[in-house]
C-alpha positions as CSV (number, residue, x, y, z in Angstrom):
1,X,-22.2,104.9,-32.0
2,X,-23.8,103.9,-27.6
3,X,-23.2,100.9,-28.3
4,X,-19.8,101.0,-29.2
5,X,-19.3,103.0,-26.5
6,X,-20.3,100.6,-23.7
7,X,-18.6,97.8,-25.9
8,X,-15.4,99.8,-25.3
9,X,-16.1,100.8,-21.9
10,X,-16.6,97.7,-20.8
11,X,-13.3,96.0,-22.9
12,X,-11.6,99.2,-21.1
13,X,-12.6,97.6,-17.5
14,X,-11.6,94.5,-18.6
15,X,-8.1,94.7,-19.2
16,X,-8.1,96.8,-16.3
17,X,-9.3,93.7,-13.9
18,X,-7.1,91.4,-15.8
19,X,-4.5,94.1,-15.4
20,X,-4.0,94.0,-11.6
21,X,-5.4,90.4,-11.1
22,X,-2.4,89.3,-13.1
23,X,0.3,91.9,-11.1
24,X,-1.5,90.5,-8.1
25,X,-0.9,87.0,-8.9
26,X,2.8,87.3,-10.2
27,X,3.0,89.3,-6.4
28,X,1.7,86.3,-4.5
29,X,3.5,83.5,-6.4
30,X,6.9,85.4,-5.5
31,X,6.0,85.5,-2.2
32,X,5.2,81.9,-2.1
33,X,8.1,81.4,-4.0
34,X,10.4,83.3,-1.2
35,X,8.2,80.9,1.4
36,X,9.2,77.8,-0.4
37,X,12.5,78.6,-0.9
38,X,13.2,79.7,3.4
39,X,11.0,76.3,4.2
40,X,12.7,73.4,2.0
41,X,15.9,74.9,1.8
42,X,18.7,71.5,1.7
43,X,15.2,69.1,0.0
44,X,15.7,65.6,0.7
45,X,18.0,63.9,-2.1
46,X,14.6,61.1,-3.7
47,X,17.0,58.5,-2.4
48,X,15.8,59.0,0.6
49,X,12.2,58.1,0.3
50,X,12.8,55.4,-2.4
51,X,15.7,53.3,-0.5
52,X,14.2,54.0,3.1
53,X,11.0,52.0,3.8
54,X,9.8,53.6,6.7
55,X,10.7,57.3,4.9
56,X,7.3,59.5,3.8
57,X,8.2,61.8,0.9
58,X,9.6,65.5,1.9
59,X,6.3,67.3,2.6
60,X,5.7,70.4,0.3
61,X,5.3,73.3,2.4
62,X,6.8,70.8,5.7
63,X,5.5,72.1,9.4
64,X,7.2,73.6,11.9
65,X,7.3,71.6,15.2
66,X,8.1,74.1,18.5
67,X,9.9,73.2,21.7
68,X,10.5,75.7,25.0
69,X,13.0,75.2,26.7
70,X,11.8,75.9,29.8
71,X,12.4,75.2,33.7
72,X,15.6,73.0,32.7
73,X,13.4,71.1,30.4
74,X,11.8,70.3,26.9
75,X,8.6,70.8,26.5
76,X,7.5,68.7,25.0
77,X,10.0,66.3,25.8
78,X,8.8,64.7,22.5
79,X,7.4,64.7,18.8
80,X,6.5,62.4,16.2
81,X,7.1,65.0,13.0
82,X,6.9,63.9,9.1
83,X,10.6,63.4,6.8
84,X,10.7,67.5,5.9
85,X,9.3,69.0,8.7
86,X,11.4,71.2,11.1
87,X,11.7,71.2,14.7
88,X,12.7,75.1,16.5
89,X,13.7,74.9,19.8
90,X,13.1,78.9,22.0
91,X,15.3,78.8,25.3
92,X,13.0,80.3,27.4
93,X,14.6,79.4,30.5
94,X,17.3,82.7,32.0
95,X,20.4,80.3,31.5
96,X,21.7,79.1,28.9
97,X,20.8,75.2,26.8
98,X,22.0,74.0,23.8
99,X,20.7,71.2,22.4
100,X,22.0,68.3,21.2
101,X,21.8,64.7,18.8
102,X,23.8,63.0,16.7
103,X,22.4,64.9,13.3
104,X,22.3,68.8,14.7
105,X,24.0,71.0,17.6
106,X,22.4,74.3,18.4
107,X,25.1,75.6,20.0
108,X,25.2,77.1,23.2
109,X,21.0,79.0,23.4
110,X,21.4,82.0,25.0
111,X,17.7,83.9,26.6
112,X,15.1,83.5,24.3
113,X,17.6,82.3,22.1
114,X,16.2,79.8,19.0
115,X,17.6,77.1,17.1
116,X,15.4,75.3,14.3
117,X,16.5,72.0,12.1
118,X,14.7,70.2,9.1
119,X,14.8,66.3,9.4
120,X,15.0,65.1,5.9
121,X,14.9,61.0,6.8
122,X,12.9,59.1,8.7
123,X,13.9,57.7,12.7
124,X,14.0,58.0,16.2
125,X,16.6,61.0,17.0
126,X,16.9,61.0,20.6
127,X,19.0,64.1,22.0
128,X,19.6,66.2,25.2
129,X,21.1,69.7,26.2
130,X,24.8,69.6,26.8
131,X,25.0,72.1,29.1
132,X,22.9,69.8,31.8
133,X,22.8,66.5,30.6
134,X,19.4,65.3,32.6
135,X,18.1,66.9,29.9
136,X,16.5,64.6,26.9
137,X,14.2,64.5,24.2
138,X,13.4,62.2,21.6
139,X,12.5,63.4,18.0
140,X,10.5,60.6,16.0
141,X,10.2,61.9,12.3
142,X,7.6,59.1,10.5
């Protein structure tokens, strides 16, 4: 009888651990789904990667690169990223700036304003501040 009680107790403990682990797994899956949805919105069509020899496949977890706008300059002024990567501009100046290229336009950013753009195709993207045209930058997407 003691052995049966020990086995039942052990089974109950295992069931509780599996149940808790299952709940934790669901929570992680939901968090991952939310993160994936936020970081891979508007994924590049497959034809971009198959028809353009210089294209790299879109990463499942693309990186975000930050460019600070500071002292009337983009810092760094040039970055290289993978296809599917995101660039985030942060205006640290007290005056408005507007990063603008052929495929993106942040609109005017006030102090501490941010703008993000995900690059879906390989290429070199030159941009400038639409308000201060002497401010130049380059994003190389490989």
